Short mmCIF file of the C-alpha atoms (twelve columns), coordinates in Angstrom:
data_MODEL
# 
_entry.id   MODEL 
# 
loop_
_atom_site.group_PDB 
_atom_site.id 
_atom_site.type_symbol 
_atom_site.label_atom_id 
_atom_site.label_alt_id 
_atom_site.label_comp_id 
_atom_site.label_asym_id 
_atom_site.label_seq_id 
_atom_site.Cartn_x 
_atom_site.Cartn_y 
_atom_site.Cartn_z 
_atom_site.pdbx_PDB_model_num 
ATOM 1   C CA . MET A 1   11.361  -16.182 -22.346 1 
ATOM 2   C CA . GLY A 2   9.352   -12.854 -21.312 1 
ATOM 3   C CA . ALA A 3   9.941   -11.190 -18.009 1 
ATOM 4   C CA . ALA A 4   7.833   -11.076 -14.888 1 
ATOM 5   C CA . ARG A 5   4.748   -9.103  -14.899 1 
ATOM 6   C CA . TYR A 6   4.204   -6.987  -11.995 1 
ATOM 7   C CA . THR A 7   0.659   -6.507  -12.267 1 
ATOM 8   C CA . LEU A 8   -1.815  -5.128  -9.628  1 
ATOM 9   C CA . GLY A 9   -5.551  -6.961  -9.747  1 
ATOM 10  C CA . ALA A 10  -8.272  -6.599  -7.889  1 
ATOM 11  C CA . ASN A 11  -7.505  -9.866  -6.269  1 
ATOM 12  C CA . LYS A 12  -4.230  -7.975  -4.498  1 
ATOM 13  C CA . ARG A 13  -6.345  -4.561  -3.712  1 
ATOM 14  C CA . LEU A 14  -7.779  -4.051  0.164   1 
ATOM 15  C CA . LYS A 15  -11.482 -3.163  -0.820  1 
ATOM 16  C CA . SER A 16  -13.684 -3.959  2.329   1 
ATOM 17  C CA . SER A 17  -14.391 -0.741  4.313   1 
ATOM 18  C CA . GLN A 18  -14.659 -3.365  7.291   1 
ATOM 19  C CA . LYS A 19  -11.350 -4.656  7.232   1 
ATOM 20  C CA . ILE A 20  -9.705  -1.096  5.833   1 
ATOM 21  C CA . LYS A 21  -10.959 0.176   9.474   1 
ATOM 22  C CA . HIS A 22  -9.539  -2.790  10.758  1 
ATOM 23  C CA . VAL A 23  -5.823  -1.953  10.054  1 
ATOM 24  C CA . PHE A 24  -6.336  2.102   10.480  1 
ATOM 25  C CA . GLU A 25  -7.694  1.289   14.134  1 
ATOM 26  C CA . ASN A 26  -5.458  -1.905  15.664  1 
ATOM 27  C CA . GLY A 27  -2.785  -2.057  13.091  1 
ATOM 28  C CA . LYS A 28  1.124   -0.717  13.206  1 
ATOM 29  C CA . LYS A 29  2.429   1.764   11.452  1 
ATOM 30  C CA . ALA A 30  5.741   2.891   9.623   1 
ATOM 31  C CA . PHE A 31  6.392   6.133   8.165   1 
ATOM 32  C CA . LYS A 32  8.438   7.875   5.796   1 
ATOM 33  C CA . ASP A 33  7.542   11.572  4.959   1 
ATOM 34  C CA . PRO A 34  5.686   12.087  3.032   1 
ATOM 35  C CA . ILE A 35  3.927   8.310   3.078   1 
ATOM 36  C CA . ARG A 36  2.695   6.261   5.948   1 
ATOM 37  C CA . VAL A 37  1.866   2.288   5.693   1 
ATOM 38  C CA . ASN A 38  -0.351  1.085   8.205   1 
ATOM 39  C CA . TYR A 39  -0.504  -2.486  8.041   1 
ATOM 40  C CA . ASN A 40  -1.946  -6.045  9.942   1 
ATOM 41  C CA . TYR A 41  -1.532  -9.244  9.972   1 
ATOM 42  C CA . ILE A 42  -4.693  -11.727 10.246  1 
ATOM 43  C CA . ASP A 43  -4.755  -15.034 10.075  1 
ATOM 44  C CA . ILE A 44  -5.470  -16.191 6.346   1 
ATOM 45  C CA . ASP A 45  -8.964  -16.900 5.226   1 
ATOM 46  C CA . ALA A 46  -9.832  -19.924 3.016   1 
ATOM 47  C CA . THR A 47  -11.956 -18.306 0.267   1 
ATOM 48  C CA . ASP A 48  -9.418  -16.022 0.028   1 
ATOM 49  C CA . PRO A 49  -5.510  -17.246 0.346   1 
ATOM 50  C CA . ALA A 50  -4.043  -14.444 -0.812  1 
ATOM 51  C CA . PRO A 51  -0.874  -13.524 0.763   1 
ATOM 52  C CA . TRP A 52  -1.218  -9.694  1.200   1 
ATOM 53  C CA . LYS A 53  -4.049  -7.133  -0.048  1 
ATOM 54  C CA . VAL A 54  -2.644  -3.695  -0.557  1 
ATOM 55  C CA . ALA A 55  -5.393  0.072   -0.945  1 
ATOM 56  C CA . PHE A 56  -3.943  3.604   -1.272  1 
ATOM 57  C CA . VAL A 57  -5.029  6.777   0.064   1 
ATOM 58  C CA . ALA A 58  -4.978  10.416  -0.673  1 
ATOM 59  C CA . PRO A 59  -6.609  12.263  2.120   1 
ATOM 60  C CA . LYS A 60  -9.575  14.724  0.792   1 
ATOM 61  C CA . ARG A 61  -7.968  17.616  3.293   1 
ATOM 62  C CA . LEU A 62  -4.858  17.905  1.938   1 
ATOM 63  C CA . TRP A 63  -6.280  18.287  -1.626  1 
ATOM 64  C CA . LYS A 64  -9.636  19.123  -1.925  1 
ATOM 65  C CA . LYS A 65  -9.728  18.242  -5.871  1 
ATOM 66  C CA . ALA A 66  -10.195 14.607  -6.899  1 
ATOM 67  C CA . VAL A 67  -8.071  14.751  -10.144 1 
ATOM 68  C CA . ASP A 68  -4.935  16.226  -7.248  1 
ATOM 69  C CA . ARG A 69  -5.994  12.766  -5.007  1 
ATOM 70  C CA . ASN A 70  -6.304  10.338  -7.900  1 
ATOM 71  C CA . ARG A 71  -2.597  11.539  -9.098  1 
ATOM 72  C CA . LYS A 72  -1.113  10.858  -6.030  1 
ATOM 73  C CA . LYS A 73  -2.790  7.412   -5.492  1 
ATOM 74  C CA . ARG A 74  -1.413  6.624   -9.262  1 
ATOM 75  C CA . VAL A 75  1.840   7.822   -8.237  1 
ATOM 76  C CA . LEU A 76  1.918   5.657   -5.621  1 
ATOM 77  C CA . LYS A 77  0.519   2.795   -6.951  1 
ATOM 78  C CA . GLU A 78  3.299   2.523   -9.757  1 
ATOM 79  C CA . ALA A 79  5.659   2.840   -6.963  1 
ATOM 80  C CA . PHE A 80  4.432   0.089   -5.514  1 
ATOM 81  C CA . ARG A 81  3.750   -2.198  -8.308  1 
ATOM 82  C CA . VAL A 82  7.526   -2.513  -9.703  1 
ATOM 83  C CA . HIS A 83  8.559   -3.587  -5.894  1 
ATOM 84  C CA . GLN A 84  5.788   -5.787  -4.847  1 
ATOM 85  C CA . ASP A 85  7.983   -8.653  -5.084  1 
ATOM 86  C CA . LEU A 86  9.261   -6.950  -1.603  1 
ATOM 87  C CA . VAL A 87  6.483   -7.302  0.608   1 
ATOM 88  C CA . PRO A 88  7.147   -9.607  3.402   1 
ATOM 89  C CA . LYS A 89  5.082   -12.832 3.142   1 
ATOM 90  C CA . GLU A 90  4.275   -14.731 6.839   1 
ATOM 91  C CA . GLU A 91  3.572   -18.550 6.374   1 
ATOM 92  C CA . GLY A 92  -0.524  -18.664 7.298   1 
ATOM 93  C CA . LYS A 93  -1.466  -14.718 7.351   1 
ATOM 94  C CA . THR A 94  -2.476  -12.342 5.204   1 
ATOM 95  C CA . LEU A 95  -1.040  -8.671  5.462   1 
ATOM 96  C CA . HIS A 96  -3.365  -6.107  4.878   1 
ATOM 97  C CA . PHE A 97  -2.326  -2.726  4.540   1 
ATOM 98  C CA . ILE A 98  -2.532  0.557   3.340   1 
ATOM 99  C CA . ILE A 99  0.060   3.270   1.791   1 
ATOM 100 C CA . SER A 100 -0.711  6.698   2.385   1 
ATOM 101 C CA . TYR A 101 0.249   10.319  0.588   1 
ATOM 102 C CA . ILE A 102 -0.081  12.251  3.748   1 
ATOM 103 C CA . ALA A 103 1.963   15.647  3.070   1 
ATOM 104 C CA . ASP A 104 1.695   18.335  0.707   1 
ATOM 105 C CA . VAL A 105 4.715   18.245  -0.816  1 
ATOM 106 C CA . GLU A 106 5.597   17.231  -4.753  1 
ATOM 107 C CA . LEU A 107 8.433   14.528  -5.035  1 
ATOM 108 C CA . SER A 108 9.821   13.062  -8.270  1 
ATOM 109 C CA . HIS A 109 8.738   9.675   -9.174  1 
ATOM 110 C CA . THR A 110 12.575  8.029   -8.206  1 
ATOM 111 C CA . ASP A 111 12.489  9.866   -4.561  1 
ATOM 112 C CA . LEU A 112 8.687   8.351   -4.459  1 
ATOM 113 C CA . GLU A 113 9.998   5.063   -5.298  1 
ATOM 114 C CA . LYS A 114 12.863  4.898   -3.114  1 
ATOM 115 C CA . ARG A 115 10.602  5.839   0.335   1 
ATOM 116 C CA . VAL A 116 8.322   2.959   -1.328  1 
ATOM 117 C CA . VAL A 117 10.709  0.597   -0.925  1 
ATOM 118 C CA . ALA A 118 12.242  1.562   2.347   1 
ATOM 119 C CA . LEU A 119 8.856   0.821   3.786   1 
ATOM 120 C CA . LEU A 120 8.515   -2.358  2.730   1 
ATOM 121 C CA . GLY A 121 11.644  -3.250  4.368   1 
ATOM 122 C CA . LYS A 122 10.088  -2.001  7.959   1 
ATOM 123 C CA . ILE A 123 7.169   -3.879  7.587   1 
ATOM 124 C CA . LYS A 124 7.986   -7.031  10.022  1 
# 
């Protein structure tokens, strides 16, 4: 038997600009330097019964070059992907959340992973 595959496919991504805006405006926040998580539970949609959807952000005001922003997001995605089983699930609700790398500091992959795990534990 093979090990569980921790993929992060398109069906697990939060892509709608309207939904992303709703999370930023109406959601709750959790913070663990240099990462912030904005999250919001919504009623489950019959057309998309996913238990959660995630987006990753690296602001342009901190990293002017796209290559730097993409690297931050790639590292965040990998740290999250391995620990996605820690995302809380609520019956009849979908969790939309956005993980943002909001400080101009370089962290090792293990430090970043520890902070992502701590933030996933703070989501209620």
